[in-house]
N, C-alpha and C positions, 0 to 999 in steps of 0.2 A: 382750519379756522372757520367757524360758522359765520356766514354772512350772505347766503344766497338761496337759490331754490333749484327746482328740478331742471334737468336737461342741460345741454351745452351747445354753443355755436361760436366758432371763432370768427371775428370780423375780418374784413379784407386787410386791414392794417393794424399791426400791434397784436398783443395777445390778451385783450380784454375779454373776460368771460361774459358771454351774452346769450342767455337762454332764448330759444326761438319763440317761446310762449309769452314772453314779456309784453309785446304789443297788445295782445288780446286781454291780458290781465290789467294792463294800464287803462285800456278803454273801459273795462268793466268797473274799475275803481272810479273813473271819472263820471261814469253814468250812474253810479250809486248802487250797482248790483253786486259789487264785491265789498264785503265788510272786512277791514284789516284785522288780522289776528294780533294779539298782544305779544310783543317780542319777549323772548326768553333771555335772561341774563347769561352772559358767556364771558370767557377770558381766554386770551391767547398770548403766547410769549415768544418774542424775538430773541432767541438764544444766540449769543455772540461769543466768538473766540478770536484771539489775536493770531495773525499769520504774518510772515515777512512782508506780504503785499498789503497788509491792512486787515481790519477785522472782517471776519466772515460770519454769515448768519446761517443757522440751521433751518432747512426747509424740507418739507415732505411733499410728494406728489400724490394726490388722491387717486385711487383706482378709477379707471375709466368707467367701470361698471357702477360706481356710486351714484345714487339718485341726486345727491347734493354735490354740486361743483366737481363732477367727475373729470379727471385729467388735469385739474388746476393745482398749481403750487401754492402752498400755504404754510403756516407755522403750527407747531403743536398747540392744541387748544380744544375747548369744548364747553358744554353747558355747566353752569354753576350748580352744585349740589345743595338743595335747601337745608340739608342736615348741618351744613357748615355754618349756618346762621345761629343754630340753637345750642351747640356744644362749645364748651370752653376749650380752645385750642392752645397747645403749647406755643408760645409766641416770643420772638425776639425782634428787635428793631422798632421802627415807628409804630406807635400803638394804634388801636382801632379807631380812636377819635381822629388821629392825624390822617389816617387813610380815608376816613369818612369825609373829611374836609377836601382832600385831594380828589376823591372820586365823586364828589357832590352827591353823597348819599348818607344813610345813617350807619352807625357803627356795626350793627349786626349784618347789614347787607355788605358793607365794606369788607368785613371779615370773610364772608362767603366768597366774594369776588377774588380776594387775594388768595384764599385757600384754593379756589378753582384754578387760578393761574399756576400755582405750585403743583397741585395734584395732577393737572393735565400734562404738565411738562414731564412729570415722572411716568405717567401712564403711557404717553406717546413717544417719549424720547429716552426714557430710562434715567433722566437726570433729576436729582432731588435737591432742592434748595432748603436744606434743613441741617441742623447739627445738634450735638449733645449739649452744647453751651452756646451762649449768645455770640461767641466769636469763633466758632468752629463750624465746619461743614463736613458731612459724611464723605467718605472716600468712594471706593468702587461699590457700585450697587447692582452688579451683574450676577450675583450668586443665586442659587436655587431658592433660598429662603426669601430673598428680595423679590424674586420673580413671583413667588406664591402670593406675597402681599400685594404686588402690583396687579396681578390678575384678580384678586379679591376686590381691590379698589375699582377696577374696570367694571366688574360685575355688580358693583354697589353692594356687595356682601359685607364690606368693611367701610366705615366712614373714615374720612381723612383724620378727624380728631382721634378716633380709635387707633388708627395706624400710627400716628405720632406717639400716642401714649404707650402703645405696645413696644415701640422702639426706643422710648425714652428720649424723644427728639423735640426740638423747638423749630417751628417754622421761622426761617430767616427772612422776614419781610424787608429788611434793609438791603437784600440782594436783588430786589425788584425795583424798577422805576416805571411809573405809569406814563404811557407815551401818547396814546390816542384813543378815541372812542367813536365807533361807527355803529349805526343802527340800520338793520336790513330794511329796504324800502317797503312801504305799506302794501304794495301790490303783490308781494311774494307770500306764498302759503307757509313757508318756514321762516320765521323772523327771529333775529337775535339782536340784543343790545350788548355789543361786544367791547370790552376794554382790552386794549393792547398794552403789553408790558415789555420792557427790555431787561435782560439779565445777562451776566457773563457766565460762561461755563466754569463751574467750580474745579479747582485743581484736583486731579486724581480721578475725576469722573469722565465718562465718555458717552457719546450718544449712540443710539442704535434705533433701528426701525422697529419699535414695539407696538405700532399702531396696526390694527387689522384693516384700517381704511386706506392705507398708503401702500404703494408698490415700489416707492423709491424715496430715499432721503439723500440730501446733499448738504455740504458746507460750501457756501458760495459768497463771494463778495457782493454787497448790495448793488454796486455799479454794474457788475457782470450780470446779475440777475435782471436788473432793469434793462440792460442792453438786449438780453435774450427776449424779454417781453416786447421791447420796441421792434425787434425783428420778426415778431410773431412766432418765435420758437418756444417760448414758455407762456403757458396760459395762466392768467391770474385774475382775481377779482379786484375791483378798484381799491379796497382797503389795503390789500397786500402790496400792490405796486406803489401806492401812495406812501406807505410806511417804509418801504424799501428805499425810495428816493430820499426820504427824510433822514435816513441813516447814513447816506453817502458822505456828508461832510466830516464825519468823525474818524479820527485816526487810530482809535483804540476802543476796546470794549468798555474800559473804565471811563473814557471820555464820553461815550454815548450814555452810559448810566448816570454820570454826573449831570448831563444835559437834560435828563428826564424831568427834573423839577420845573423846567421852563416850558415844557411842551403844552400846547393848547389841548385841553380835553373837552372842548365844546363838541357835543355830538354831531356827527355828519350823517344826514338823512337825505337820501335821493328824493327828488320831486319830479313830477310829470305834468306837462301842460300840453294843450292843443294850440298850435300856432300855424296859421296858413296851410291847413290841411295836413300838417305833420304832428306827430307826437314827439315832444322834446323831453328827453330824459336828462336830468342834470344833478350833479352832486355839488351843493353850495361850497364855493371856495376851491373847487377842483375841476377846472374847466376842461382838462384833457379827457375827462370821461363823458362829456356831453355827447348824447346820441340823438340824431334826428331820424325818426322812423316814419317812412311814408305809410299812409293808411293803406292797409292791405299788403304792405311790402316789408322790406328789411332795412336795417340801418345802413 
């Protein structure tokens, strides 16, 4: 899931991802010597399946060698492909105008964001939220022919619209629910405007680690993942642990999907200030992530 920048450092308590270069970049931003880059649109999906102990979410661990969020747990996701704005995509479920209202954008951009969520889930987890008709979903997607198409999508040799047309499929937008929106802080060199979605694993499909950026994937209950974060055992970025905690009240994947319509999509953007000789980093509405950084020191 895109939402951070280079490097990693685990704080003394909890598993919050905290790059060591943040203080210097925050100072530069406050001094005016750092010009924020424009965030790139992105989408990520919290894929759920029911278990006897309650719903579990599919997560991947980014390779420690990755420049972005190395070692952190995240969901399948990535950047939006601009081509998905321009091509007519086979579509089922709420229309582009409805999605534009929900995502607070225009219909073309909304189409691209929803396409990005479905495409990235297929690229990184092998799960495809699409079907031949508006009320069906494809089954097993692990064959060689599916893998060839998936690799072509990853390489951007094939657009998502072309992929759906080739397969005679409709994107099932009704299988997605918009859940949250986070924007990478202005002091980071890699910035993303990321929409988080929730979806249930379709019957007959199964996940796999199809991402070249991950060294591990797990199905884990949100409460267990949050407990691992609290103990400092699982490294995560603020959007990841925040959305995990927000999933805890729901007793089924269907229940979480039904609750998506009521979720607040107000963008969350971290802010930095100088207070009493300290840099204070905070995410509005999410006090648990506030960091006080001593000038010349660490949080």
